[in-house]
PAMAR-782345 format. One record per residue: residue in three letters; x, y, z of N, C-alpha, C in turn. Coordinates in pm, whole numbers, plus 50000, padded with zeros to 5 digits. Atoms other than C-alpha are relative to their C-alpha. Example, Ala and Ser with C-alpha at 12.3 -4.5 7.8 and 13.67 -1.06 7.14 Angstrom:
residues 2
Ala500894988150000512304955050780500905012050000Ser499184988149994513674989450714499235010950073
***
This chain:
residues 711
Met500724992550153523354837052839501295005449966Gly498804995650062526654854052796499495014149955Tyr500294988250059527134884452604499175002649877Val501114998850080524374899152405500065013449917Cys499844986250107524314919452055498545001749985Ile501415001250025520704928252000500145012349816Phe499854998150151520414938851604498595007349971Ala500784990850089517654964751501500215005749869Glu500204992050160516074977551146500595008850034Lys499734983649984516785014751261500565005450104Pro499574996749882518025037351488499385002350088Ser500994993849910514695048651634499354991450050Gln500715010249920513695014751721501534996950102Ala498785003049918517195011551878499845004650105Lys500314989949854516485038852121498714999450066Ala501505004149916512895026152194500704987350088Tyr499675007949961514564992652264501015006450119Ala499604998749927516965010052515499495007750106Glu501194988949888514725034552697499304988750104Ala500575015349934513584997852832500954994350107Phe498875002250010517034994952984501075008350088Glu499144991949961519695012753203501135001549918Val499084997350133521805027452907501905000450092Ala498484996549969525735026652988500795012149925Lys499444995450079526805040852727499765000349829Arg500544999450092525815056852398500675003449894Glu498644997750066528345056652107499345004149826Lys500015002850167528065063151686499094990649967Thr500715010250018527095033551610499544984850088His500225010749898525895014651932499565005350102Ile500304999149859524295017052283500194987550080Glu499345006249934526084995852526498694998650153Leu501024999649923523284983652796500884994250148Lys499475005249910524384977753189499734986150049Pro500475011650001523814943353302498815003450081Cys501314998149966520394936153442499454982650027Ser500785014150006518024907353509499814994949894Thr499675008850139517514905153147501164993649951Phe498745004050053520904903353074500925001150118Pro499505004149856522754894253352501775000849963Asp498314996250038526574900653130499705010649908Gly500164987550059525144931552971499964996649876Ala500634999450147524074938952629500585009849910Val500124989450105524804960352287498815000549891Ile501034996950094522294976652077500135008849862Thr499504992550147523334983451727498815000349855Trp501305002050138521304985751367500224999449919Gly499884995450130520914988951051499325015149938Ile500844986750053519575018750847499384990049862Gly501015010350095517214995850648500674990249970His498705009350038519444974750463501395004749989Leu498684997650033522774972650497501034994349901Val499435007550110523134947650236499234994649910Gly500725003950087521914940849917501014992349893Leu499395007550083522304921649586501245005649931Lys498974993550126524874929649329499565001449886Met500924991350112523954949749032500524992149843Pro499595007550074524684927848658501465002649971Gly498784991150089527684950848558501034992550121Glu499295004449907529074936448891500524986650024Tyr499335012450017529314901148757500844999249883Arg499475001350136530144902548422499965016049912Glu499774988950006531704930048267498805006749869Glu500764998150115529384928147926498495006350073Trp501735000249928525914929748159500115015250063Lys500834989949927526594962848255500035009649935Asn500834993250100525244980347938498794991349956Trp501185005350038521854969447831500634995649857Asp500355001250122521644946847510499554983550035Ile501035014050021519324918447401500974990649958Lys499465014150040522154895847295500684996550124Asn499685008849892523394888947668498934999950066Leu501245004849894520034883147816500204984849933Pro500074996449860519574863648019500995006050051Ile498904992749919520934880648282500074992450176Ile500165009949889521174849848530501484997050086Pro498415000649937524494852148785499534980150041Val499765011349958525724812448865499295000050182Gln499864999449847525804822649234499745015350047Phe500554984949976523784851949351501375008450132Glu498634995149872526414877149598499275010550022Tyr500324982949910525644905649820501555011049986Lys498704990149970527224934649894499375013250087Val501094991049914527104962150141500295016849928Ser500584983250068525944997050083501325011549995Glu499114990750022528685017749993500165014950088Asp500174988949891527075047250229499174994550128Lys500145000249856526575023750505501174990850080Lys499125013049975529995004950516500665003850161Glu499504998249867530965020450866499024994950067Gln500795007549888527905012451051499924983549929Phe500365016350034527894975150872501644998050098Asn498655004549962531894976150988499545000350171Ala500375004249880530624980751362499074991250051Val500535008149969528134958851329500534985349980Lys498885013850058530344929951200500205000550108Lys499145002249881532474936251511499134998450114Leu500645004249899529934935251735499064985050026Ile500545015450028528094905451648500864990349999Asn499005006350033531464886951597500194996650139Asn499714994449842532054896151969499244995550103Ala501185002849956529114884252092499754983750025Asp500275018250027527834847452199498485000649929Val500824997950063524564854752160498785011049898Val500634990350084522574876351864498345001849994Ile501745000050004519114888951897499545005449884Asn500584995350087516994895451572498865009050062Ala500794992449936515064925451688499795010649898Cys500594993850097514234940351341498455002550019Asp501675000150013510304945251263500084985950003Ile500515012950022508444911751277499115001749854Asp500505003150126507784905350918501244996949934Arg499145005949997509454889950665501215012049935Glu498694989350070511564923550532501314998450116Gly498854999449843512934923850911500854987949983Ser499145017650030514154886350851500675004249904Asn499044999750051515664894650553501655010350059Ile498744991449954517684924550687500704993550103Phe499305005949933518754906150956500914987750003Tyr499675008050031519904877150812501194997349881Ser498924991650099521834893450514500935002650040Thr499204992649927523404913450739501134987650094Leu499045010049933524504883350967500874992449909Asn498935009250096525994863250673500925005749985Met499004987250040527634893550556501464998150074Thr498724994049914529774898350914500624985649971Gly499035010150016531034861350849499744991050139Ala500165004149863529824852051237499584986249982Lys500415014049922529814813651359499684997550102Asn500405006549865528334797651598499755006150101Lys500704992449868526304819451779498404995850082Thr501445002949933523234814151967498925010249945Ile501004988550029520334832451766498874999750090Lys501394998949926516984845851908499355009849919Arg501364989550080513914864151762499335006850115Leu500474994349870512734892451969498475003849927Trp501215003050099508784889751884498815016950101Ile500824994249912506754921251993499015007049900Asn500874992150095503744941651841500265010750038Ser500434990149938504124971852062501805009450049Leu498794994949935507484995152187499665006650112Glu500294994249909506015002852502500954991250095Val498795011049879508914992452808499424989550036Asp500455013549949506614966952946500284988349903Glu499955005650097506004953552644501574999549921Ile498705008250036509854950452520500924992950127Val499775005049874510864942452858499484983450020Lys501075011750011508014913652826500674991449921Gly499645010150125509494902752455501104995950027Phe498645002450032513224902852553500034988750114His500135014649865512244877752890499904988349918Ser500795011150083510204854152618500185000349852Leu499425000750103512484854252344499764990049900Gln500775012950017511534829152102501334992449907Ser499525003250103513534805851827500245004349908Asn500074992450135514804813051510499824991049893Glu500535008450128513194785651309499155003549904Lys500954996750110510274804751174500215010749922Asp499484991250117512574832751107500804996349891Leu499005007950132514934812150893499094999149893Leu501024999050113511834804050705499435014449921Met500294984850042510534840950667501255003649915Tyr498844999150093514264845950511499764995349952Ser499695006150138514184822750308498965004849887Glu501054994050104510844830750150500615016349958Ala499564988150018511984867650179500915001249923Lys499014999650072515434859650014499174995849857Thr500245005050095513864842049755499055012549896Arg500404987950077511354867949663500955007449929Gln499404987750044513814891549638501034996449878Ile499235003550108516064873149406499395000449883Ser500844999050108513214867949183499735009449930Asp500354986250064512114901449180501285010349918Trp499154996250065515524910949062500434993049876Leu499585004250148516004882848785498295009449920Val500384992350049512964896348650499745016049970Gly500034983250047513464934448687501274996949888Met499234997250132516994927748519499844993449880Asn500535006550104515924909648282498855003349871Ala501094993550079512624922748139500225014450003Ser499754983250031513414958548187500775007649887Pro498694999250179516544960847913498824991449885Leu500725005350134514034932747712499265009349916Tyr501254992650046511084951347691500255017449986Ser499764985350011512914989247706500605002649827Leu499235004250151515364975747377499124998749891Leu501225004550122512254963547183499165015849952Ile500684986649999510484995147252500625011249929Gln499014990350055513325017747145500155001949874Gly499585002850166513604997346830498245001949956Lys501494994750041509945011446762500375012449996Gly499764982549999510785047046771499535008150134Leu500254992249872510295053547159500905000050099Asn498974998249892513115069847342499604999550118Thr500005005149837512545057647690500264985350058Ser499475013149970513265031947908498564993650074Leu501135008849940510625005648090500704995050144Ser499755009749861510924992048440498574993550018Val500665009350017509104958748432499994992450115Gly500225007849929508204942248733499014988650054Arg500725013649933506704911248936498625006150011Val501574995449973504244932349061499585008549970Gln500614985350026504004967848995499314994849787Ser500885002050151503034955848607499064996949995Pro501595004949936500034937348687499765013050059Leu500314989649917499294966448865499605009149937Val500224986050084499624994748607499104992049887Tyr500535008550070498024963548372498615005250063Met501045005049938494914961048610499405021849960Ile500654979950015494715002648602500085006349861Tyr499634992150136495175008448219498404991049977Gln501465002750030492024983148176498905008750058His501224992949958489885002348408499755010849923Gln500084989950080490685032148234499535000249863Lys500025004450179490205016547875498264999049995Glu501465005549999486505004147999499305018150034Ile500574987749971486075041548126500135005649865Glu499574997550084487445053547836498835003149871Asn500925003350064485225035147626498354995950027Phe501295002949986481925037347790499385010349957Val501274989150062478755050247612499005003350088Ser501454995749923475815065947838499234995149922Lys501065001350075473055052247753498355005150097Pro501234994949835469225063747921499114986749999Phe500775012049968466885042748091498795010850012Phe501484994649979463265048748195499694987550123Glu500585007349898461915036848536498985001550076Leu501824995849974458565037248710499805000350133Val500404991249848457385055149000498645000450054Gly501284998749931454235054449201500185011650062His500164990549867452935084349409498554997750018Phe501465006149926450075072849639499705012550094Lys500244991849897448075095049866498584989550087Thr500855006649965445915079850125499335009550113Val500664995249914443855091250418500705010050108Asn498544990649927447125103350599501115000549956Gly499014997950028449305114550421500594994249820Ala499505003550104451455109550098501574992049984Tyr498815006750039454345086149976500174996449850Ser499125005850177456215069749638500584989250047Gly499275013650018457405036949539500654997549877Lys498815003250121459475023649253499654986449997Ala500135013050092458404996048993501364990150025Lys498655007550046461094965448970500135001849803Val501034997250162460194980848557501295006649974Lys498514987450077463604994948355499834995249858Thr499804999450106463285000947988500735006949971Asp498594989250048465645017547777499275011249908Thr500554988650059463225040347603498424998850082Leu501114993449976459995057847672498904992849963Glu500745011250046458045038947439499934989050043Glu500045015649931458935002847586499095007850140Leu500555001049891457715014747929498385004950000Thr501294994849975454495031047790499074993649948Ser501175011050128453625003847532500044987750168Phe500045015249889454524976547907498425001850069Leu501114994149890451854999348098498605000749901Leu501475007050043449294995947833499454984449970Gly500515015049975449624958847867499374996150076Asn500585004049869448514963048201498605009450029Ser501094992049990445624986548078500235012350142Leu500164989549897447035017148263500935009449923Ser499554987850081448895046848119500725011550101Leu499594992349883451345075048309499055014349996Glu500944989449992449805105048452498724994550016Glu501505004250003446415087948465500074998350202Lys500735003249928444515085748790499884983050044Asn500675016749976444285046548950499894997150123Glu500015004249902443345029549252501094992250017Gly498945009049965446205010749421499564996550160Val500415011149882446084987649704501414994150049Val497975005449903449064977050020499434984850013Leu499485016550014449614944749926500584991850136Asp499205009249840452124940550266500875015650041Leu499714988749945453204964250505501184991450108Asp499035009749888456644953150733500325010050070Lys499374993449941458014968451010500974993350033Lys498425009249953461814957051162500595013250073Glu498784997549936464154966651395501074996049938Lys499145002850090467294968451218501375005050038Arg498864997149959470984967951335501415002449926Thr498824999050036474374975551247501395001250046Lys498645006649930477564963951371501425014349982Ser498714993950019480724991251437500554990949850Pro499505002550042483414987551178500784989850050Lys498805006649952486024959551198501175004850043Leu499094998049974488914964351357501015005749888His499004997750167491704984751106501104987050010Ser498325011350064494444960950934500455016349955Leu499234990050065497074987050756498885003549884Ser501054996850139494814984850429499015005749982Thr501244994549967491574994150589500095014250058Leu499734989649926493015023750774500705008849834Gln499164992750130495075033850431498615005249919Glu501214995150110491715034050233499115007150071Val501034984349905489875058550512500645012650014Ala499294986250009492675080750531500085004849864Asn500034996850104492615085050183498635006249931Lys501284993550039488925088550162499455014050076Lys500504991849890488605109850445501025017550002Trp499184989850019491815134050381501124995949938Lys499544998550061493415125150112501464995349986Tyr498855003549959496555108450249500484986249932Ser499215009850074498665085550006500184984750106Pro499605012049898498705046450125501705004450061Ala499054998349935502545055450165499845010050091Asn499944988049899502075086750393499394992250144Val501335006249890499435066350594501124989750053Leu499155008649945502185037750627501065011850106Lys498604994949971505145062150711499135008050145Ile500944996549899502245080350974499944992350115Met499915010949905501835046651143500774997850067Gln498425003649971505205040251193500675006650089Ser499794996049886505865070251386499105000250107Leu500874998249876502915068051582500464987150032Tyr499635013649917504065031151703501485006250021Glu498364996949912507845044751729499635011950165Lys500254984449936506195075751961499184986150098Lys500965006349932504145043452124498784999750069Ile501204999049972500985051552133499124992049914Cys501175008450108499645028351851500834987949968Thr499455010349972500554992451808500834994749857Tyr499614999850101502494976951488499225000849881Pro500804997050115501434988451183499574990649891Arg500035010550128502204964250907499194987350044Thr500575012149969499484941450996498494996749885Asp501304998350058496404927350779499354989650058Thr501305007049911494084911651028498975013750064Asn500824991949934491294930351163499684993750159Phe500475004849862491024912651497501354999850146Ile499405004249863492484906851843499884987850080Thr500195008949931492924886752094499875003750195Glu500904998049864491654883152478500915010250063Asn498934994049942494824894552558500335016450001Glu499944983950028494464932652383498985002650089Phe501684993449957490654932752462499955003650143Leu500074997649871491554930252830500345010350043Tyr499864982549958493464963052852499745008749957Leu500614988750061491894979552580498635005450081Ser501215003449874488384969452847500435012750118Asn499434991749843490634985653159500465011349966Asn499454985049996491915018852969498645005849923Val501094990750054488445025652773499365015050035Glu500034986349982487565053752995500775008949947Gln498814988450028490845072752928500035002249866Tyr499314997750143490945066052560498235013549960Met501464991450025487025083452581500205015150057Lys500124980849947488055116852771501315002249893Leu498904994950100491005117652502499045005849886Ile500885000350125488715121152215498295005350083Asn501034991349936485755139652493498604991949912Val501265008850016483145112752441499584994150130Asp500645012349928481275093052683498884995349951Phe501035010450011479065065052692499804987950043Ser499735011449890478535032952878501054987149886Pro499355013350077481035008252737499644988050048Ile500655011049991479894973952672501254991649979Lys498185007649977483304952452802499924984349998Glu500495010750024482134921052677500864994549852Ala499155000750109484474904352371499044993549911Asn500895003950111482504900652066501124997049884Lys499095007550125483894873651804500665013749893Arg499704997050099483694898851549501365009249983Tyr498704994250018486544916551674501124996150086Val499365005249911487854895351923500214981849993Asp499945010950099489164861651763501574996650015Gly498305003950020492944845951865499844989749903Ser499355013250065492404820851627500135002749839Lys499424994750104492774847651324500705008550003Val498364989250019495584865151451501154987249964Gln498725012550020498984849051342501585009050094Glu498944989649941501954874051363499355011550039His499994987749946500414907951435498394999850014Tyr500934999749984497194914551562499565013349939Ala499904987550079494994948251434500545012750083Ile499474992549938495894980251486499245010550098Ile501274995449849494464995051821501315009650086Pro499264994249899495745020452080501204992550096Thr499525000549878498445012052301499494998350143Lys501104999649879497975006652671500535015750080Thr499424988849936500315039752734498575013549878Ile501034988050101497565073252701500715008250007Pro499004987850039499495101452554499205014350085Asn500184993649970499275130652767499585010149925Glu500444987650024498275169952701501005002449851Ser498744992650086501835177852549500014989249930Thr499815008950074502035144352377499205002049889Ile500814996650123499035151352172500345010949911Asn499304982650058500255189552117500994995849868Ala499495000950095503175176051985500404989949882Leu500285009450093501995153151740499525008949846Ser500334995050145501505166151350498724999149982Ala501835003350009498185174151243499744985249929Glu499885018050075498455139150989499784989550103Glu500325013849853499305120151346499134999150050Lys501014994449977496535136951494498814990049928Asn501325005050084493995125451242500154987549969Ile499995013850015495165090251195500074995050133Tyr500285009749859495635081551578498585006550061Asp501315000050009491835100951578499354986249935Glu500735010750088490695076651331500154985650106Val499615009449978492405047151495499315000550158Leu500564998949878491045055751879498464996749977Arg502115000649994487295058551757499574987849928Asn500135011250111487695032151503499494988150200Thr499965010749887488725009451840498535002250149Leu501174997149883485855026552082498994995550000Ala501335004950094483485019151815499554985250082Met500405015649943483734981751947499255000950134Phe500505002849862482634988352296498735009950027His501284994849985479855007052205498654993449990Asn501095007150093476155002352075500084995749870Asp499764999150200475414991151723498695012550025Tyr500814987550087473565020751542498404987749963Ile501605007750053469785008751520499215010049961Tyr501344988050045466975022751357498614988049899Glu500865008349983463705011451255499694999849815Glu500274997050195462775005150850498744992949987Thr501275002550033459175002250713499994998249863Lys499885001850154458884986150389498265001549947Ile501745001450025455134988850224500354997949837Val500165004550122454454972349898498765001449933Thr501344997050079451934987449671499664994549886Ala500075004450165450234975049381498985006749902Val500854997750068448294989549110499884994249859His500175009450065446714965948911500994985449988Asp498655011649954449424939248896501315005650017Ile498694989549971452504964548927500305001650128Glu499725002449915454054960449245501055014250003Phe499064986549958456084991849411500115000250137Glu499364997949884458274992549663500465013750092Thr499244990449926458995019249931500304997750123Val498795009149889461285013950219500255020350042Gly499984985749880461485046550520500744990950081Lys498685008849857464215041350780499755016250142Ile500264988749831463835063451164500844997050070Glu498605004349904467025063851384499585001150098Leu499955000449843466475052351695500955002050111Asn498564994349932470075056551818501064997949923Lys498374997750054473155065951688501104988950013Gly499275011149977475015038251896501365009849962Trp498794995150035478625038551765500285010849872Lys499794989350104478235061451457500165015650083Ser499154985249942478315092051720501194999950011Leu498684999149967481605087551756500435006149896Phe499324996950149482265095651372499355017249976Met500364988950035480135128351400500635009149980Gln499344992850030482295150651408501344999049888Ser499454995850135483825142351086499264996149884Ser501364997250106480905147850825500324989749872Asn499905004350100482925131650557500514985150023Asn499615014049970483425099650693498924990650001Glu501555005750091481355069950534499104991250165Asn500915006849877480815054050912498535011750017Asn500824993049958478755089050955498745004349958Lys500974996650116476665082650644498784996850078Ile501335001849950473085079050866499065006149893Glu501174994350111470115080650602499265004850081Ala501144992049975467945104650605498904998850041Asp500935001449982465145101550775498844998049878Lys500814999450108462135092350543498674990350064Val500915007749938458915091150762498944995549923Leu501095006550056455895072250627498895004750029Pro501534999650003452215080350638499584984650064Ser500845012449993450405054450862498854989949887Val500465013950084449095022850639499684991150044Ser500755014049878447024996250724500334989849832Lys500465012250083447194961650498498715001849914Asn501804999850087444254963150219499525012949974Glu500294985750025444224999150254499875004349831Lys500134994450171442815016649907500875011850011Val499594992550056444785041749777500155007349852Leu500414992350146444745067949488501525002649944Ser499195002050039447615063849277500345005249873Val499524990750190449285085848959501614994750013Leu498835010050017452285064648805500935013149881Gln498794991550099455375084648599501244993149998Ser498095009250085458655074248407500895010650075Lys498674997449936461835085148567500944998349927Glu498575003950113464805089148314500935002450081Gly498755002849978468005078448383500724999249952Arg498485009450099471555074148235500604988150078Thr499385010749943473765045248270501295009850029Thr498514990649995477605059648419500494991949967Ala498395007549988481195051848362500044992350139Pro499335004349861482585036448626501095010550031Lys499614988049890484055059348921501814994949938Pro498275000750029488425063348816500344997950134Tyr499544997449901490155052349063500915009350104Thr499584990949931491455070549378501244995050044Glu498895009349973494915059249492500014995150114Gly499945011549937493265047149783499324988249959Asp501045016750012491175022349616500994994949950Leu498935003250053494685012349460500324986350137Val499595007649871494794992849777499424994650045Lys500495012049939492064976049786499454990249826Val499585007350147492474967249367500584989850069Met499435010549968495354949749511499354989249995Lys500335005249927493974933849762498964987949960Asn500915008550042490904919049574500635000149834Ala499915007250114492794911349250499214987749925Gly501355014650068490544878949248498715006449936Lys501254995750062487724899249147500075003949860Thr499624995250143489484909348807500094991049872Val499165009150113490504874048649498244992449997Asp501525009650060487214847848510500414983750050Asp499495015950014489354815448555499714997350145Glu500195000049881488184802948887501444994350073Ser498805004449885491414786449017500725013150008Asp499324983250004492874819948934499965007450119Lys500574991749889490474835949159500184995050127Glu499745008849831491084810549444501265002150059Ile498834996549952494564818349451500005008950023Leu500374982249983494124856549432499465000450149Asn500824994049855491854853449728500554990350134Glu499125009249889494074828449900501165007550084Val498504989150008497114853649862499745011450060Glu500174992449987495224878749906500405011149922Gly499684990150133495814897249587501374998850006Leu498794998950015498854913749483500525009250102Gly499054994849915501534925449717499324994450165Thr500715004349847501044921250120499925016550079Glu500134991549915500054944950382501025012150032Ala498484993649925503734959150441500605002749851Thr499524989650175504704966750004498965002949895Arg501004995050122501284976949862500395014149994Ser500334982650020501705014349957501665002249936Ser498314995150061505695012149812500024994149859Ile500185003850150504554990849491499235013149908Ile500514990150083502265021749394501015012350040Glu499384984350001504605051249476501654991649867Thr499185009150146507035023449230499735008849915Ile500584996250111504765029748993499825016349964Lys499784984450013504295067949045500955004049941Lys498344992250025508075076449063500514992549835Asn499935007750139508265049248738499455009149838Gly500854995550100505885073848545498924994949924Tyr501215007050060503025050348484498275005750025Ile501684991249984500235069148684500415010750025Thr500544987449919499595103848755498955001750099Val500875003349908497755108849079499495021550050Thr500574987949996495815147149044498574999550042Lys500924999149921493485156149308499344987950068Asn500245012950029493745121249404499164987549919Ile500475007250118492535109249089501074993149943Val498465006550047494945077248956499375001449836Ser499804996750165495605085948566500654987549966Val498545006650009497925060648388500195010649833Thr499174990450130500185079348136500514996549901Asn499935005050094501025077847834500994985549982Lys498705010149973504535057347916499114988350073Gly500905013249916501925033648129499534992649925Lys500485009450082500185025247813500284993049900Ile499055004450065502875017247621500554985850058Leu499385013049912504244995147917498724988049933Cys501045007249996500634979247904500004989549874Glu500605001850133500104976547531501654989349963Ala498835012449998504054959247551499844983950077Ile500105017649866503114926847815498414997149941Glu501745004550021499084927147679500404987049944Gly500115017450021498614889647698500794993050043Thr498645006349965501974880947859499474993850167Leu500424999449818501534869648232500445005450078Leu499734986649892503384902448303499285004850034Ser500994993349948500044915848284499104995450079Ser500985009249935498344889248451500464998350167Pro499835001849840497834893248873499904986650029Ala500275010549979497074857748855501444991850008Met498895009250012500634846148772500825008550124Thr499494994249881501664871549049499464987750103Ala500685011049864499444850649303500724981749995Lys499265013450014500584820149165501304993550073Trp498944995249946503794830349298500445001750121Glu500764999549866502824841149562499844991250129Ser500745009349878501364808849707501364997449993Lys498455007149950504654793049637500635004850064Leu498784992849902506824816449815499344999350161Lys500665003849904504024814550088500274983450066Lys499735018049977504644775450102501935002150029Ile498535006949987508574779150118500025011050139Gly500034993149851507834806550409499374987950121Glu499815009149891506194777050574500664988649980Gly499385008849966508514752150535499344986349863Gln500695009450067506774734450232500454996449879Gly499814993850132508264749849905501634998650011Ser498405000449992511924745849788499865015849866Gln499494985050062513644778249679500505000049844Asp499445001250155515384762149398499184996149883Glu500535004950139512824746449192499175015049999Phe501084983850035510684786049256501185006949938Leu499154990250058513754801249122500024996849876Gln499635007250138514504774048855498355003149852Asn500694998850058510734784048749499995012449928Ile499904983650050511354818948733500795004049888Lys498634997350120514444816448505499494993649873Asn500315004350099512584793648267498655010649931Phe500934992150040509684821248257500835011949949Ile498984996650096512704841648133500264997049927Ala499925003950116513534822247917498665001949886Gly501204997950116510124822247770499355011749917Ile499884985050066509704863147744501495005049903Ile498944995350104513024865047592499514999049820Glu500385006350217511944843147298499105005949950Asp500835000550050508614851947261499745016650003Ala499924982949949508954892947333499975006649868Pro499114991950109510594901847009499075000649895Gln500535005650120508034882446775498675008250046Lys501514992749954504754898146994500115015849938Ile499544983649977506214937846996500164997649850Gly499974995950110506854933046634500945012649927Thr499284987750025508014962546421499265012349994Glu500934989950030505484984346412500075014850071Lys499704988149949506685020846485498635004250093Ile500934991549954504595035846788501045013550115Ser499294988549950505455066946976499055008450131Leu500814994949940504345088147256499975013649955Pro500434987150051502735127047196501675005049987Ala498254993450027506175148547065500125004750133Glu500124993149858505515170547386500794987650101Glu499775004549908505765138047613501724991650014Gln498975006650093508445122447401500925009250026Arg499034992449939510725151647455499895000850183Asn499965002049846509975150847835500454992450067Ala499515009349961510475119347853501984996849993Gln498634995050028514255126247728500645007450097Phe499324988349927514805155547966500794994450143Val499895004249878516475146848278500305011250110Gly499804988449953516325180648439499485013949915Lys499834988450094515435219448314501665009250059Cys498674988849998518505246548241499625004150090Pro500504998049919518905261348545500565016849950Lys499604987750060519865288548291498885009149873Cys500764994450056516865295248027498994988750081Gly501265009149934514265265348199499564989549892Asn500285015250131514365242547878500604989350058Gly499395016849929514935204447931501545001849950Ile498175006649974518595193248018499984984749881Ile500115013550044519175163547773501674995049997Glu498905002949988522045139547810500634997049868Lys499235000350131524985138547563501254990550037Lys498885012249982528535117247523500585008550059Gly498844999349917530465128747811499885013850082Phe500404985449938528215158447949498675000449979Phe501415002849954524425168448009500235018249920Gly500034983550057523735202447776498265001750011Cys502124993250036520175225947716499954997949889Ser500485003250162518255212547425499205009549938Lys500364985150055517785249147333501505002549922Tyr498914994150048521305250947207499924996749870Pro498904988849951522925267647050499525010850044Asp500544993349929520185288947152500485006950146Cys499594997749813521395283247539501634991849990Lys498695005449994525025269947595500164992850099Phe499885009349886524505254447906500594990649963Thr499525012949968526425225447998500634997050133Leu499885004049833527065202848293501024986749973Ser499105011850044530115176548342499074988250007Asp501275010549960528375141648366501374986550123Asn499405002649889531335131248636500525012450079Phe499264986449935533045151348934501024986550076Arg498685006449982536495140649025500194985849946Lys500095013650055536565112248774499374989550013Lys501095005650011533305098548899498995004849985Lys501064997850053530295093348716498915002150086Leu501254997249895527215111848839498784991349982Thr501005008450031524225090948842498715012149973Lys500764989350043520975110748710499175005650118Thr500724998449888519495111549066501195011350028Asn499194987249989522475134549102499815010249939Ile500004990750116522375150248797498715010650047Lys501504993049921518465159248900499995008550099Glu499744992649859519415171949223500685010849955Leu499144991349999522095195049109499305011349892Leu500874988050087519515208348817498705007850084Asp501124995649928517155214449106500145009050123Gly499494989149925519495236949267500324994150173Lys499895001849874519905212449573501394992950013Gln498985007949997522905195949696499884985449996Thr500405014150029523505158549623501754996450027Thr499025004749955525835131249743500714989649885Val499485008650148528425114349484500904989150102Lys499485009749947529255081949618501284990549926Gly499045007450086532685060249571501055009849925Ile499084998250068535235084449435501514998650090Lys498705003949986538515071249430501095011850032Lys498974990449927541455086049633501304993949924Ala498515006850097544975079949504500684990150094Asp499595009649903545865054449763498654988950003Lys501425009250028542505033949593499285000250105Asn501185000649892540275041749900499005005149905Thr500994996050082537155054449819499415009950100Tyr500324995449906535435083050002498485012049915Asn501674990350067531605103049943500235012549986Ala499654985950014531425139649869498085003449989Val501124993950066528565167349899500275006249935Val499934989450107528045186549605499275010849967Lys501354993150072526225213249452500615009549869Leu499824994550118525725234849122500335015850039Asn499924988750004527345267349151499395011249897Ala500424994550098526445298948964500445000249853Lys498634998650120528895295548675499334987949953Gly500155015650067527265261148622501174985850020Phe499025010549967530215240848766499604996950176Ile501065007249877529925218349055501175001250092Asp498894992349936531715229649348499734986250139Phe500175007249892532635206649664499485004350128Val500384995949882530765210049996500494990750115Ser499625010249887531675183150209500284985350005Phe500185013950051532315148250260499164994750093Ala501335008449910529785125050400500194985450005Lys500175010549940528895094950526500214986749881
***
């Protein structure tokens, strides 16, 4: 096999791999493994810190692209170039040396498209040639799974296709963002709005979908309606039923009754037309994919989708949950076997006891439905008490949910008896339904969580004993109600909205494509897309309720009627990207379509947006210009030529330099300094033209002090 270099996506992942073998030496940038049966000539594990390498920014291609100007659009490099992130050069240089010294290089990054992108963009930047490339493909970081994975490494054919898809997506997102953002920002600024808009291939359609939903709520007018209910008495008791009659006014309902020789509050004779009793069963929920877990966690604890992914990643690295970024609700026979063997131990973890059904059910176990990853389940590792106690409250909640959801697969169905009575008064039929719980089954697992949807056991409605054709005494009444507006989205709803985006379009072919690619984004990216539109100021989340901001409304008004507001456009692109990942599509052809799209919006947008002035409310307009709060008086800080100053000048004369040792500070640097935090200034030039990074802070006098050197 020769000398092996294993490249992990992050240090924590590398540490987990090392724990499966005997370590010879630990260094700052890598871990050396002793020769063993898996690696007879030894191996070294090194790592990225996420992306070590990224696409260059526009100004690094051409000087005129450094500043936004419509006349410089479109921004389309002849050849896309990559660069090593300034703050990750030390790690990259170590990786480069290790890869070039190896005979075999193993991609041990996360098993998704982004993991492939991180590996190959780094590998290509190292300049390494003629290396044997292998792919580690595992869904768990348990020691036995790691060892098994390294003994059954895959070739890199599939990995290269995933990289091709990810790279194409990365470049297309760069092209859309670097062209559409300055285009719409400059056009909006020309209309009097002093702010910048971030426009993206996926984020913009999502904001527009939320905007449409919010407009529907705002424009909703509640209207009254009237329903007809009947109250019935028999020799064995009383019950009520509802007719399939609904009118806009009480007069219409009264008129309807008169047409049937009836009136409200009048006693009449009725008859039991039909009586039906059935035993019904409800099966337990499907196993969790990332999106279903995000939805449940948001409903139960109001955790954001991004936080759920972060928690799941932590549980994965602690080796007690399987790989989190999965889009399937199924497992294979292999996973079912180990779950069956461990089910009693899982039960002890949450103090439940039942007789598990250890027969595989296609509702949960279906290898044909498992492609890259299987559903989220507990690993074979049974955490001891100290491990459980060491988990954070959030980790305990999520692990508990995964455990109960998995155990439900082994439990009995929830069983209830449903009784349906159809009662006729003249020719009007009234339906009555009663439910009696017979066996809580899997729902008993969720009884401790009163706000869990799985625990919604219907209130018993015991009906009196009646027989078919039995005469009853009836009194009819009206029941007034009002139509209600759609509910505003919660943050958890956004995951479902993105996944089910096909429901928002009318065109059948668009709907089909959206369903085929499972809506906007992927399991791995949806939470980050939501975080992006929050960070860009397009939505706010208050008490878990999502609202579009005025800035978000401006974006939506600007892109309305264009493909940038259309989830179908994104779906069509995703469909083509998917084909590239399957080896059936062309990267060059796809990117040419993106370039044509950009040329189209550059031509159409100025005419569409027009010259009519629009602006945010005065307060929000002012806040949009502020980069932070003045540490002296608490008012907003605004950018001026060469420095930042208080908006209340001359009453407050606080100023802050826009550079440190001649290195221009970023808006993030300024914001962190104004927040009283330390910040890292990158790429400060030395006299010998080398660069260094420095940690700085703002002192009490408003000057920037050097704290320490940074990596």
